[in-house]
PLY file of the C-alpha trace (Angstrom):
ply
format ascii 1.0
element vertex 380
property float x
property float y
property float z
element edge 379
property int vertex1
property int vertex2
end_header
-25.81 4.92 20.99
-24.29 5.11 17.49
-23.87 1.67 16.11
-20.48 2.72 14.75
-19.45 4.06 18.19
-20.65 1.16 19.83
-18.31 -1.08 17.29
-15.27 1.33 17.87
-15.86 0.82 21.93
-16.25 -3.00 21.92
-13.36 -3.43 19.47
-11.29 -1.92 22.17
-12.07 -4.52 24.85
-9.61 -7.32 25.70
-7.20 -6.67 23.11
-4.04 -7.02 25.08
-4.31 -10.48 24.60
-4.71 -10.26 20.89
-1.55 -7.95 20.64
0.83 -10.59 22.54
-0.36 -13.92 21.32
0.51 -15.29 17.80
0.02 -18.52 16.12
2.57 -18.76 13.54
6.29 -17.67 13.28
7.08 -14.30 12.27
7.30 -14.78 8.73
5.62 -18.22 7.01
6.22 -19.14 3.68
3.81 -18.18 0.71
5.13 -21.24 -1.30
2.59 -23.48 -2.66
3.51 -27.25 -2.32
1.91 -29.72 -5.13
-0.91 -31.83 -4.19
1.49 -35.17 -4.88
3.73 -33.91 -1.91
0.75 -34.12 0.55
-1.25 -36.77 -1.09
-3.51 -39.39 1.12
-4.65 -42.68 0.80
-7.74 -42.62 -1.31
-9.82 -43.85 1.73
-9.25 -41.01 3.53
-12.15 -38.45 3.66
-10.92 -34.80 2.88
-11.27 -32.21 5.43
-14.21 -29.95 4.81
-13.15 -26.38 5.25
-15.79 -23.24 4.69
-15.33 -19.71 3.87
-17.89 -16.94 4.51
-17.35 -13.67 2.28
-19.22 -10.60 3.22
-19.20 -9.53 -0.33
-19.44 -11.12 -3.87
-16.66 -12.61 -5.33
-15.62 -10.09 -8.16
-12.02 -9.46 -10.08
-10.48 -7.18 -7.21
-10.75 -6.24 -3.86
-11.25 -7.49 -0.28
-13.22 -10.83 -0.90
-11.38 -11.19 -4.23
-7.98 -11.77 -2.16
-9.73 -14.37 0.25
-10.81 -16.19 -2.62
-7.34 -16.56 -3.58
-6.40 -17.55 -0.47
-8.93 -20.28 -0.48
-7.69 -21.50 -3.98
-4.12 -21.42 -2.61
-5.17 -23.97 0.29
-7.16 -26.12 -2.44
-3.90 -26.29 -4.60
-1.48 -26.80 -1.65
-3.22 -29.50 0.09
-5.03 -30.83 -2.78
-7.05 -34.37 -2.01
-6.93 -33.51 1.68
-9.15 -30.75 1.84
-12.69 -29.93 0.12
-13.12 -26.14 0.26
-16.25 -24.40 -0.33
-17.24 -20.60 0.06
-20.65 -18.83 0.46
-20.44 -15.25 -0.71
-22.22 -11.87 -0.08
-23.41 -12.95 3.26
-24.81 -10.03 5.34
-23.50 -9.61 8.77
-25.88 -10.45 11.46
-28.70 -13.23 11.66
-28.10 -14.39 7.95
-24.26 -14.95 8.93
-25.30 -17.12 11.69
-27.57 -19.22 9.69
-24.96 -19.72 6.72
-22.13 -20.62 9.62
-24.75 -23.15 11.17
-25.56 -24.59 7.71
-21.79 -25.17 7.03
-21.11 -26.61 10.25
-23.90 -29.19 10.25
-22.97 -30.21 6.81
-19.71 -31.66 8.02
-17.09 -28.69 7.77
-14.56 -29.19 10.49
-13.01 -25.25 9.87
-14.67 -22.43 8.83
-12.91 -19.10 8.10
-15.12 -15.83 8.09
-13.91 -12.54 6.51
-15.73 -9.57 8.28
-15.68 -7.96 11.61
-19.42 -8.30 12.02
-19.28 -12.00 11.84
-17.57 -12.27 15.23
-20.60 -12.45 17.40
-22.41 -14.92 15.18
-19.15 -17.13 14.86
-19.18 -17.26 18.97
-22.52 -18.30 18.91
-22.60 -21.08 16.32
-19.23 -22.14 17.96
-20.70 -22.90 21.32
-23.28 -25.18 19.42
-20.61 -27.36 17.54
-17.49 -27.48 19.98
-16.08 -30.13 17.34
-15.86 -27.68 14.73
-12.99 -24.99 14.51
-13.65 -21.41 13.48
-11.30 -18.65 12.44
-13.03 -15.01 12.55
-10.56 -12.69 10.20
-10.71 -9.16 11.70
-12.45 -10.25 14.91
-10.66 -10.25 18.15
-12.94 -12.64 20.69
-11.76 -16.15 20.86
-13.19 -19.26 22.65
-11.71 -22.80 22.56
-12.66 -23.56 19.00
-12.48 -20.02 17.80
-9.19 -18.39 16.62
-8.80 -14.90 15.15
-6.45 -13.50 12.69
-5.65 -9.97 11.11
-3.16 -8.40 9.04
-1.33 -4.88 9.72
-2.65 -3.13 6.98
-1.48 0.02 8.37
2.13 -1.06 7.27
1.30 -0.96 3.34
-0.77 2.22 3.96
2.06 4.16 5.36
4.20 3.40 2.65
1.30 4.30 -0.11
1.48 7.62 1.93
5.12 7.94 1.08
4.27 7.78 -2.59
0.96 10.03 -2.31
3.10 12.86 -0.62
5.71 12.48 -3.26
3.27 12.72 -6.18
0.24 14.94 -4.87
1.60 18.39 -5.94
-0.86 20.25 -3.61
-0.51 17.94 -0.98
-4.23 17.13 -0.68
-5.02 13.45 -1.10
-8.76 11.95 -0.33
-9.73 8.85 1.49
-12.80 7.06 1.22
-13.56 4.98 4.38
-16.01 1.98 5.31
-16.69 2.43 9.15
-14.76 4.11 12.06
-13.42 1.00 13.56
-9.66 0.93 14.82
-8.71 -1.23 11.81
-9.77 1.52 9.25
-8.47 4.45 11.64
-5.17 2.53 11.77
-4.87 2.60 7.98
-5.97 6.33 7.63
-3.77 7.72 10.21
-0.80 5.61 8.81
-1.48 7.01 5.23
-1.55 10.42 6.50
1.61 10.12 8.69
3.05 8.69 5.39
2.34 11.70 3.35
3.29 13.70 5.88
6.82 12.18 6.45
7.62 13.43 2.92
5.39 16.61 2.79
4.70 18.09 6.34
2.07 20.09 4.94
-0.11 17.20 3.45
-3.60 17.12 4.04
-6.22 14.28 3.72
-9.95 14.81 3.02
-12.15 12.17 4.32
-15.56 10.88 3.47
-17.27 7.85 5.71
-19.20 5.54 3.87
-20.66 3.50 6.77
-20.57 0.56 4.39
-18.11 -2.15 3.20
-19.26 -2.58 -0.16
-21.39 -0.20 -1.93
-19.82 0.47 -5.25
-22.03 3.31 -6.28
-21.66 5.25 -3.25
-17.99 4.41 -3.12
-18.00 6.24 -6.84
-19.98 9.17 -5.72
-17.41 9.64 -2.54
-14.68 9.60 -4.56
-16.14 12.12 -7.19
-16.88 14.24 -4.36
-13.14 14.02 -3.11
-11.98 15.17 -6.76
-14.26 18.07 -6.90
-12.80 19.06 -3.37
-9.17 18.95 -5.03
-7.92 15.63 -3.92
-5.03 14.70 -6.35
-4.36 11.00 -5.09
-7.49 8.80 -3.59
-7.31 6.12 -1.20
-9.87 4.17 0.18
-10.92 1.52 2.78
-13.88 -0.35 1.21
-14.61 -3.40 -0.74
-14.85 -3.02 -4.48
-12.83 -1.24 -7.16
-15.17 1.81 -7.78
-12.73 4.39 -6.29
-10.35 3.30 -8.82
-12.90 3.60 -11.70
-13.61 7.02 -10.85
-9.99 8.02 -10.71
-9.27 6.48 -14.05
-12.37 8.34 -15.57
-10.69 11.78 -14.02
-7.34 11.00 -14.59
-6.62 11.54 -10.80
-3.94 8.95 -9.10
-5.20 6.18 -6.72
-3.95 3.74 -4.50
-5.19 0.23 -5.02
-6.40 -1.89 -1.82
-6.67 -5.37 -0.91
-5.47 -6.29 -4.69
-3.77 -5.03 -7.84
-6.59 -3.02 -9.93
-4.44 -2.24 -12.91
-7.24 -4.05 -14.82
-9.82 -1.06 -13.77
-7.35 1.58 -13.79
-4.40 1.08 -16.02
-3.50 4.57 -16.38
-3.86 5.91 -12.90
-3.15 3.29 -10.32
0.12 4.56 -8.32
0.57 1.28 -6.59
-1.53 -1.37 -4.51
-1.31 -2.36 -0.80
-2.01 -6.19 -1.35
-3.28 -8.46 1.16
-2.09 -12.04 0.94
-4.05 -14.74 2.84
-3.13 -17.95 0.97
-0.02 -18.63 3.39
-2.08 -18.01 6.51
-5.06 -20.08 5.35
-3.18 -22.95 4.36
-0.91 -23.03 7.70
-3.83 -22.89 9.86
-5.90 -25.93 7.81
-2.62 -28.02 7.72
-2.47 -27.48 11.72
-5.99 -29.04 11.85
-5.07 -31.78 9.55
-1.71 -32.66 11.80
-3.62 -32.14 14.94
-1.86 -29.18 16.12
-4.52 -26.42 15.65
-4.93 -24.17 18.63
-7.09 -21.34 19.45
-5.46 -17.67 19.48
-4.91 -14.72 17.79
-2.40 -13.64 14.87
-1.37 -10.37 13.77
1.03 -10.30 10.75
2.06 -7.67 8.46
4.75 -6.95 6.05
7.33 -9.13 7.73
4.89 -12.07 7.87
4.15 -11.62 3.90
0.60 -10.75 4.90
0.94 -7.06 3.70
3.05 -5.79 0.64
2.94 -2.94 -1.64
3.54 -3.27 -5.35
1.93 -3.26 -8.73
3.23 0.17 -9.77
1.53 2.04 -12.20
2.91 3.98 -15.31
3.00 7.37 -13.49
5.30 6.06 -10.80
8.56 7.76 -10.99
11.49 5.13 -10.45
12.84 7.27 -7.86
9.85 7.33 -5.62
9.11 3.46 -6.38
12.86 2.68 -5.05
11.98 5.04 -2.25
8.84 3.02 -1.11
10.48 -0.32 -1.45
13.35 0.69 0.90
10.55 1.78 3.26
8.95 -1.62 2.97
12.05 -3.55 3.62
12.73 -1.05 6.59
9.23 -2.10 8.02
9.85 -5.70 7.55
13.25 -5.04 9.34
11.66 -3.37 12.36
13.50 -0.09 11.75
10.50 1.57 10.53
7.43 1.90 12.70
4.51 3.87 11.47
3.39 4.70 14.73
6.60 5.98 16.26
7.53 9.64 16.72
10.70 11.35 16.35
11.85 14.32 17.90
8.50 15.78 17.54
5.44 14.28 18.88
2.60 13.16 16.83
-0.53 15.00 17.40
-4.29 14.45 16.37
-6.20 16.71 14.26
-7.39 18.37 17.37
-4.13 19.30 18.50
-3.78 16.53 21.22
-0.61 14.52 21.56
-1.20 11.12 20.73
2.31 9.66 20.63
4.92 11.78 22.76
8.28 12.41 21.10
10.51 9.42 20.92
8.14 7.21 21.66
5.74 4.48 19.68
2.44 3.10 20.32
2.19 -0.47 21.42
0.07 -3.06 19.66
-2.60 -2.69 22.24
-2.74 1.06 21.79
-2.86 0.72 17.88
-5.70 -2.03 18.36
-7.77 0.20 20.23
-6.88 3.51 18.22
-9.85 6.30 18.27
-8.07 9.38 17.10
-7.51 11.08 13.54
-4.04 12.24 12.60
-3.08 15.69 12.33
-3.78 16.69 8.64
-6.79 14.38 8.48
-9.72 16.81 7.54
-12.47 15.14 9.05
-14.33 13.89 12.30
-15.11 10.67 14.00
-18.91 10.24 14.03
-20.80 11.11 17.53
0 1
1 2
2 3
3 4
4 5
5 6
6 7
7 8
8 9
9 10
10 11
11 12
12 13
13 14
14 15
15 16
16 17
17 18
18 19
19 20
20 21
21 22
22 23
23 24
24 25
25 26
26 27
27 28
28 29
29 30
30 31
31 32
32 33
33 34
34 35
35 36
36 37
37 38
38 39
39 40
40 41
41 42
42 43
43 44
44 45
45 46
46 47
47 48
48 49
49 50
50 51
51 52
52 53
53 54
54 55
55 56
56 57
57 58
58 59
59 60
60 61
61 62
62 63
63 64
64 65
65 66
66 67
67 68
68 69
69 70
70 71
71 72
72 73
73 74
74 75
75 76
76 77
77 78
78 79
79 80
80 81
81 82
82 83
83 84
84 85
85 86
86 87
87 88
88 89
89 90
90 91
91 92
92 93
93 94
94 95
95 96
96 97
97 98
98 99
99 100
100 101
101 102
102 103
103 104
104 105
105 106
106 107
107 108
108 109
109 110
110 111
111 112
112 113
113 114
114 115
115 116
116 117
117 118
118 119
119 120
120 121
121 122
122 123
123 124
124 125
125 126
126 127
127 128
128 129
129 130
130 131
131 132
132 133
133 134
134 135
135 136
136 137
137 138
138 139
139 140
140 141
141 142
142 143
143 144
144 145
145 146
146 147
147 148
148 149
149 150
150 151
151 152
152 153
153 154
154 155
155 156
156 157
157 158
158 159
159 160
160 161
161 162
162 163
163 164
164 165
165 166
166 167
167 168
168 169
169 170
170 171
171 172
172 173
173 174
174 175
175 176
176 177
177 178
178 179
179 180
180 181
181 182
182 183
183 184
184 185
185 186
186 187
187 188
188 189
189 190
190 191
191 192
192 193
193 194
194 195
195 196
196 197
197 198
198 199
199 200
200 201
201 202
202 203
203 204
204 205
205 206
206 207
207 208
208 209
209 210
210 211
211 212
212 213
213 214
214 215
215 216
216 217
217 218
218 219
219 220
220 221
221 222
222 223
223 224
224 225
225 226
226 227
227 228
228 229
229 230
230 231
231 232
232 233
233 234
234 235
235 236
236 237
237 238
238 239
239 240
240 241
241 242
242 243
243 244
244 245
245 246
246 247
247 248
248 249
249 250
250 251
251 252
252 253
253 254
254 255
255 256
256 257
257 258
258 259
259 260
260 261
261 262
262 263
263 264
264 265
265 266
266 267
267 268
268 269
269 270
270 271
271 272
272 273
273 274
274 275
275 276
276 277
277 278
278 279
279 280
280 281
281 282
282 283
283 284
284 285
285 286
286 287
287 288
288 289
289 290
290 291
291 292
292 293
293 294
294 295
295 296
296 297
297 298
298 299
299 300
300 301
301 302
302 303
303 304
304 305
305 306
306 307
307 308
308 309
309 310
310 311
311 312
312 313
313 314
314 315
315 316
316 317
317 318
318 319
319 320
320 321
321 322
322 323
323 324
324 325
325 326
326 327
327 328
328 329
329 330
330 331
331 332
332 333
333 334
334 335
335 336
336 337
337 338
338 339
339 340
340 341
341 342
342 343
343 344
344 345
345 346
346 347
347 348
348 349
349 350
350 351
351 352
352 353
353 354
354 355
355 356
356 357
357 358
358 359
359 360
360 361
361 362
362 363
363 364
364 365
365 366
366 367
367 368
368 369
369 370
370 371
371 372
372 373
373 374
374 375
375 376
376 377
377 378
378 379
C-alpha cells in the first residue's frame, strides 16, 4: 500500500476521542508573564523541557513558529524551566534515538512537532513512564502522552476569501506536502473560501510528498504560475513558494508565519500559528502538578490561528472583509465546513456536506476528499 494512503487511513482511526476532548479552556491567554512573577527559590532545580523539530530553525515557517513558542515558555517561566531544542530530526529511527536521549538526559516534558514522530513518541514513552510527551499533530495518546493540533483550516478559509477577491482569473495554485487529513482540510477550506466569493474559482494542486524541500517547493510554485495561477498558497515548511512568487510578481499567502521579509511586495496576508500560549500553559500545568494526557484542537477562538501581516497589495475593503470573517469564525457564526442552501460537493461531483448541514470534528479529522474546484487528485 502507498505510504501516503497508509497515513491517510491510519490518521482516521480513533479520532472521535480527539474531537471531543480538550485540555485547555476555549481561549487561553497569549500574555507572557515576567520571570520575576514566577520566581522560585534558588535551590529548586528547573524543569527540563525538550523540543524536537522536523526541519532546521529558519527565519520563517513551521519550525520557526514552534521555536517562537519555546522562547515564549522560557520568557514566561524564567528560572523555573530549562528548555532545549533539537532541529532537523528525520521522522523514524532518528526521532526515536533523539527522544530517548532527551528522556535519559532528564527532560521531564518533551514536545514533538511533526505527524511522523507519533509512533516513535509512543515507543519511547513506554520506556520512560515518568516523562511526559506531547505529540503536536499526532492523535494517539497514552497515560504520559498528550496530543495537540491547531485548526489550520480556519485560517485557510479566510485566506481563500482574499484569494478569491484578488485572483481576477479565479485561478490559484497550491503546493501541498502529504495527503493527510490536516493538509486536505486546509486545501479544501482555502478552495471553499475562494468559491464563497467567486463560485467559479479553481485551485491547481501539486503534491510534493515532502514537508521541507525548498528547491522542489520553488519548482512546484513555478509550475503553478506557468499554469496560470495568480495567487499561490502552500502547506510545506519553508518560504520557497513566497520567494518564487516575489520573483514573478504573483500574489501569495504566507503560511505558519509572516514572510514579508522574503516576499515584501507580493505577500497578500499570512496565516500565522501561535504556539507560545499552548506550550506555556502545558509546561505550567506540569510544574503545578495538574498535567493530564488528552487531546486539544484549538483554532482562531483559542488564539492558535490568525490571519494578518497584510501586504501592500491587499485592498482595504478586502482586508476588512477578511477580518470580519475571522471574528465570525471566533464567535462560531462562520464554519468553513458548513453548507448553506446548496450542498458542498467534492471534485468528483459527490455530495460531501448536505445542504443545511455541517461536518463534525470527527468527520473533519478523517477528511479524505478534494473539494469541487480543486484541480488535482489524491494519490492511490
